C-alpha positions in Angstrom: 18.7 -82.8 30.9 20.7 -79.8 29.8 22.1 -77.2 32.0 19.5 -74.7 30.8 16.5 -76.7 31.9 14.3 -74.7 34.3 13.7 -77.5 36.8 17.4 -78.1 37.1 18.2 -74.4 37.5 15.5 -74.0 40.2 17.0 -76.9 42.1 20.6 -75.7 41.6 19.8 -72.1 42.7 17.5 -73.4 45.6 20.3 -75.5 47.0 22.8 -72.7 46.6 20.5 -70.1 48.1 19.6 -72.3 51.1 23.2 -73.1 51.8 24.3 -69.5 51.6 21.4 -68.4 53.9 22.2 -71.1 56.4 25.8 -69.9 56.5 24.9 -66.3 56.9 22.5 -67.2 59.8 25.3 -69.2 61.4 26.8 -65.8 62.4 23.7 -65.3 64.6 24.0 -68.9 65.8 20.6 -69.7 64.2 19.4 -72.2 61.6 17.0 -71.5 58.8 14.4 -73.5 60.8 14.8 -71.2 63.8 14.4 -68.2 61.6 11.3 -69.5 60.0 9.7 -70.3 63.3 10.4 -66.9 64.8 9.0 -65.3 61.6 5.8 -67.3 61.9 5.4 -66.6 65.6 5.7 -62.9 64.8 2.9 -63.2 62.3 0.7 -65.6 64.3 1.3 -65.1 68.0 -0.4 -67.5 70.3 -0.3 -70.7 68.2 -0.2 -73.9 70.2 2.8 -76.2 69.6 0.4 -78.6 67.9 -0.9 -75.9 65.6 2.6 -74.8 64.8 3.7 -78.3 64.0 0.7 -78.8 61.7 1.4 -75.5 60.0 5.0 -76.3 59.4 4.3 -79.9 58.6 7.1 -80.8 61.0 7.3 -83.9 63.2 6.0 -82.7 66.6 8.9 -84.1 68.6 11.4 -82.3 66.5 9.5 -79.0 67.0 9.6 -79.4 70.8 13.4 -79.7 70.6 13.7 -76.5 68.4 11.3 -74.6 70.7 13.2 -75.7 73.8 16.3 -74.2 72.3 14.6 -71.0 71.2 13.0 -70.6 74.7 16.3 -71.3 76.4 17.9 -68.5 74.4 15.0 -66.1 75.4 13.5 -65.8 71.8 10.2 -67.6 72.4 7.9 -67.8 75.4 5.5 -70.6 76.2 2.4 -69.4 78.0 -0.5 -71.3 79.4 -3.3 -71.1 76.8 -6.2 -69.2 78.3 -8.7 -71.4 76.4 -7.1 -74.7 77.3 -4.7 -75.0 80.2 -3.3 -78.2 78.8 -1.8 -76.4 75.9 0.9 -73.8 75.6 0.5 -70.7 73.5 3.7 -69.7 71.7 4.8 -66.1 71.6 7.8 -64.2 70.3 9.7 -62.8 73.2 11.1 -59.2 73.1 14.6 -60.7 72.5 13.1 -62.8 69.7 11.8 -59.6 68.1 15.3 -58.1 68.2 16.9 -61.1 66.7 14.2 -61.3 64.1 15.2 -57.8 62.9 18.7 -59.1 62.6 17.5 -62.1 60.6 15.5 -59.7 58.4 18.7 -57.7 57.7 20.6 -60.9 56.8 17.8 -62.1 54.6 17.6 -58.8 52.7 21.4 -58.7 52.1 21.2 -62.4 51.0 18.4 -61.7 48.6 20.2 -58.6 47.2 23.4 -60.6 46.7 21.5 -63.6 45.1 19.5 -61.4 42.7 22.2 -58.8 41.9 22.3 -59.9 38.3 18.7 -58.9 37.6 16.7 -55.6 37.8 14.0 -54.7 40.2 11.3 -55.3 37.6 12.8 -58.7 36.7 12.9 -59.6 40.5 9.2 -58.8 40.7 8.4 -60.9 37.6 10.6 -63.8 38.9 8.8 -63.7 42.3 5.4 -63.7 40.7 6.3 -66.6 38.4 7.8 -68.6 41.3 4.7 -68.0 43.4 2.5 -69.3 40.7 4.6 -72.4 40.4 4.6 -72.9 44.2 0.9 -72.5 44.4 0.3 -74.9 41.5 2.5 -77.5 43.3 0.5 -77.1 46.5 3.2 -75.6 48.6 2.2 -73.7 51.8 3.0 -70.0 51.3 5.8 -68.9 53.6 6.6 -72.4 54.9 9.6 -74.2 53.5 8.9 -77.9 52.7 12.2 -78.8 54.3 10.5 -78.7 57.7 8.9 -82.0 56.7 12.3 -83.7 56.7 13.3 -82.5 60.1 13.2 -85.2 62.8 11.4 -87.9 60.8 11.6 -91.3 62.3 14.2 -93.6 60.8 13.1 -95.4 57.6 10.8 -92.6 56.4 13.4 -90.8 54.3 14.3 -88.3 56.9 17.8 -87.1 57.7 17.8 -88.0 61.4 16.8 -84.6 62.6 19.6 -82.6 61.0 18.7 -79.5 59.1 19.7 -79.4 55.4 19.8 -75.7 55.6 16.6 -75.3 53.6 13.7 -74.5 55.9 13.0 -71.0 57.0 10.6 -69.3 54.8 12.9 -66.5 53.6 9.9 -65.1 51.7 8.3 -62.1 53.2 11.4 -60.5 54.6 
């Protein structure tokens, strides 16, 4: 495969973009996985932990650990579900909304830096083409497939719960 092959370039740029975004979020003491969860809870308040795990395709025990951290920092609230008291409904706390605005600013600066070499029209064309490819590949819109690797049990190809800097659904910011 040559250096001008589209699949290689997508992989190269994806890894670079994910690493850069993770580094920039580090200033806020957040991971891309944290950012993606906060963004999703803003869009779909009241999801149960089980629904969120299914939506993200993340191992449920790993999600609990991430949510515990986000709740401890005051970004997420677990509320008793009015329809089923055995479940918690997840909501973005006011502080979570504030930090989400900061994440959005980081994401916009990141996107502008990453795409500085192309025009606005080219950015729109690139986004439309990438969306078509993602849809054709069966990817869930707005959910990074890296969540699937978070917290997998040993022997299933996981990375023992460590983030590779890729999840977080930078799209839509």
